[in-house]
N, C-alpha and C positions, 0 to 999 in steps of 0.2 A: 504494499500500499504506500501511498505518498503521504509524507508528514510535513506539515507547515506549522511553525510556531517558534517561540523564543528558545524553549528548551525541550528536548525529548524527554518524556517521563519514563518510558520503558525502552531502553536502547535495544533490547532483544527483539523488538518489533521491526527493527531496521535491518534488512539483509542486502546482499549485493544486487538482488534483482529489484530492489525498491529504491526510491529517491527520497531525499530529505531537503527541505528548504528552511534555512535559518535566517530570520530577519534581523537579528541582533548580533552582537559579538559572539565569536565561537572560540573557546579555549580548550585545548587538549593537553592534559597533564601539565598544568600550570603554564609552561612556556615551550613545550615541545612544538605546538602549533597554535598560533593565535591569529584570528581574523578580526581586524578593526573595522567594523562596519561603518563607523562615523567618517573615517578618513579613507576608506576603501584601500586598506593596506593589509599585507599578510606578513607575519613574522614567523620564522623558523628558528627555534632556540632562543626566542626573545618574545616577551609579551608587550613590547613597546616598539613596534616597527616604525621607522622614520622615512620609509620610501615605499614604493609599490610592493616590493618584496625585499625584506631584510633578513639576512641569514647571519646568525651569530654562532661562532664555533666552526670547526672543521667541516668541510662539505665536499662532495664528490659528484661529478657528472659522469655517468657511466653509460656506455653503449657497446653493443657487440658488432656494430656495423664496421666495415672496413675503413670508411672515412667518417670520422666523428667531427661535427661542427656545431658551433654556437653562433647564431646570428642575432644581432641587435639592430634595431631600426629606429629612426626618428620619424614621427608622424607629421611630416611637413609636405608641402607641395612638391619638394624635390625627392622625397622618400630615400634619404640617405640611409645606408645600411653598412654594417660592419660584421664581417664573418671571421671567426677563428676556427681553423680546421687542424686537426691532428690526424695524420696519416702515416704511411710507411716512410715518407720522405722526411717528415718532421712536423714542426708547428708552424703554420702559415697564417698570416694576417692579411686581410684584403678588405678594401671598401669599394663601393660602386661610384665613387666620385673621381673625376679626372683632375680635379683642382685641389684635392685635400690630401695631405700627407699624414705623417705621424710625428707627434712631439712628445719628448720625454723630459721630465724636470724633477726638481725637488724643492721643497719649501716655497712653492709658488713661482719659481723661476725656471724658465726653459733651459735645458742643458744640451739637448741634442734633437735634431729634426731630420726625419727622412722625407725629403721633398717629393711632392707629387710627380714631378717630372724626372725623378731620379737624383741621386746624390745625397750626401750627408752634410749638414751644416751644424754649427755649434753656438751655444749661448745666445739664442734668440735671433741669430742672423738668418734671414729668410731669402737673401739674394741668391738667385740661381748661379750667378757667375762665381760666387764664393764657395759653392758646394763641392765637396770631394766626390767626383762622380766616376772615378775609375782607379783601380789598382790592379796591376798585373805583372807577372814575371814571365820571361820566356827566352828563347834562343833564336838566333838567325845565322845565316851563312854569308859572311862577308866575301866579296869578290874584288880582287885587285885587277884594275884594267886601265884603259886610257880613254879620254873624253872624245876625241875625234875619230880615231880608227883603232881597232884592237891590235894587240901584239901579233907580230908575225909568228913568233914562237910563244904559245900560250903558257902562262904559269901553271905549274902543278903544285900541290900543297901537301906537306906532312901534317900541318895543323891549319885549320880554317874554322875558327870559332868566334861566335859573337853571343853575348848575353845582355839582357836589358832588364831594367825595372822601370815601370811607368806608374807615376803617381799623379793623378789628375792629368794636366796637360804637359807635365815635365817628364822627359825621358833621360835616363842615365844608361849609357851603353858602353860596354867594354869589348874590345876587339883584339884578337891575336891571330896573326897570319904568319906561318912558317913555310918558306918556299922549298920545294924539293927538286927543282930543276933550274936550268939557266934560261931565262927568257929575254926577249929583245923585240925591237921594232915597234910599230904603232906611232900615233901622233896625238898631240893634245895633252892636256893636264893628266898626270897620274891621279887616279882616284880609287877610293874604296866604295863600292856600291852595295846596295841591298840592305841598307839600314831598315829597321822594322816599321818606321813611321815617317811620313813626310814632315818637313819642318813647318813652322807656323805661317809661312808665306811672307814674313818680314824680309828685309834685306838680308842677303846671304850671310852677312857678318854679324847680324843682330841675334840676340837671344841664344847665344851659344857659349858654352864654357868648356875649355879644353883641359884635360888632365895630363898626366905624365905621358910623353911619347918616347918610345924606345925603338931605335933601329940598330939591330945587331949585325955585326959582320958585313956591314954595307960597303958598297963601292959607289954609292950615290953621291952626286955633287949637289951643293946647296949654294944659292946666291939670291938673297932677298926672298927667301921662300915664305909663303903664307899658305894658310889652309882655310877653306870655307865649306859651308854645307848648302847644297842645293837639292831640294826634294829629298831623296833618300841616298844621295851621293856625297861623300866627303872628297872635295877637290883639293889637291896639293898644287900650289901655284907654279907658274912657269919657271921659277928659280930652282925647282927640284928636277934633277936629271940623272940618268944612269950613265955613268962613265964606262962601266963594264959590269959584268954580272957573274955571280957565283952562286952555287947552291948553299943551303944552310943559313940563308939570311932570314931575319924575321922582323916583323913590324907589329908593335902593340901600342895601343893608346885607348884613352877613355874620352867620352864626349857627353855633354849634357846639352839638351836643346828642347825647345817647345814645339809641340805638334800643332798642326792646323786645326 
């Protein structure tokens, strides 16, 4: 049967196949469950809920489904929603807004923000240009060649290694080339090509920092030599030339530059 009233007199009359309507507060075991009918609030573990649902004490949301998710939404014309999903990959946070990110703070102050367009900013900074939007490490294969026409005898290598770290728009690259043969010919500047990223598009000599350069067992001649970066190529100026060539030479250097 259906029961309507403030308090059920005989609880044994209420079974799973029946319904019960309570028009006043409902309390189960002091504070195990409390319904505040005046303010339309539910308390679990408390008899004084201060929001729509207040849980006091340890709680658990359990599901046997493969992908478990909790979705919260704001009842506005935009229908913003936030979903937290736990699956085999890990814990994922997502919202349905293309202009809203995630902010983390303490004591009322923002400390870190994941911006809606990607990137992380700190201490209340919301400018996209200041966000850290990339970090990666990798390797590449540097190639020693000439700018106008290639060597008539192509270099071979015993070592041909490049490694880089990219933080935001700044690239730090390390290069080591050890030659295994005697090479010659070609025209134009000598250059090391195949850097992992294009430079920023500024003047070739801007935005670049050179580290220690070592040329071992060389027979190269130098006269007012300079170096610059164009695209993914490091050019060594016209003052650098090969007087003669032997095997077992090597060239190592580091370079820092900004990407486009």
